[in-house]
Residue, then its C-alpha position, 0 to 999 in steps of 0.5 A: m396877273t393882277v388887274i388893277k382899275t382905277i376909278e374916280a369918285e363922281d358925284v351921285t345922280q339918279a342917272a348914274i346909280a340906276p344900275f346899282g339902286r337909287a338915290l335918297m335926294f332932298h335938296d330940291a324937293a318939296p317936303t311931305s309933311h311939316g310942323a312948327w319946326w321940322n319939315c319931313w320927307e315920308g316913305t322916300a324908300e321901301l326896305s323889307q319888300g315894302r314893310q319899313w320905309v325911309g323917311f328924312v327930316r331936316t329939323q331947327c334948333g331950340i325948340c322948347e315947348i312940345s304940345e303933340m306927339e305920335r307913336e308907330p306900331g313898330t319899332e322905329i329907328i331915328i339916325p342923325v346925320e348932321g348935328e346933335i339932335t333932340q328926341v324927346v319920348a313919352l309913355g302912354t297914359t289912358g284918361e277917363d274916355g278911354v283914349e290913349r294919349p302921351d303923358a308929359l309927366t314920363a317924358r325924357a329927352f336924349v341927345l344923339k350925335p351923329g354915329t349914333a342911333l335911337v331905337m324906339a319900342p313899338g308905341v312909344w310917343h315921341a315929337a319930331a326931334f329938333g336940333s340940340t345945338s343948331d340945325a339938324s337933319y336925320f333919317y328914320i326908318a319905320e313900319r310903313r304907313r302914313a301919319e294921317d293913318s295914325e289910330g285915326r287921329g291925324g298921327w299927332v296927339a295932344l299930350t296931357e300936360k304942356l310939355e317944356v323942355k330944357f337943357r341942363l347945361d351943366r350936365r351937357s358941359k360934363a359930358q363933353a369934358g369926359r369925351 
């Protein structure tokens, strides 16, 4: 005999989900860190017995100047969930003082849409992503640490040169037309 149980979908609440896990909810929570165009909720969930954590970022659209970046000691994955995001990355260069900084001359900007993700290699310098066409949000998963512990430099390190991000609209239009 086959038993069919009909269930009704319900809104996620901490109480309802408790027997199965926990919900990550950011609507009323204060961010743990922020920048000129972004708010971040760091360490909202632990993975891999606490070696990795999940963060959530809400970001504004239209940022065009980046003056600092951070890097992670391990792999980091960026997963857009609302709107397109632009992720700027750069390689590092070591100055005469022996300190590595993000090299603006190697910077690249990549547009990510929901349904795609970017897995950054360990040590890749990156800025907080920003909305490409509207405000956006994304999750990230990284090796557990707090930004203020990053290399003793507060996490964020000035670029070697000023960096301005510009979109090549003709290229974006051709890519969108090919969908």
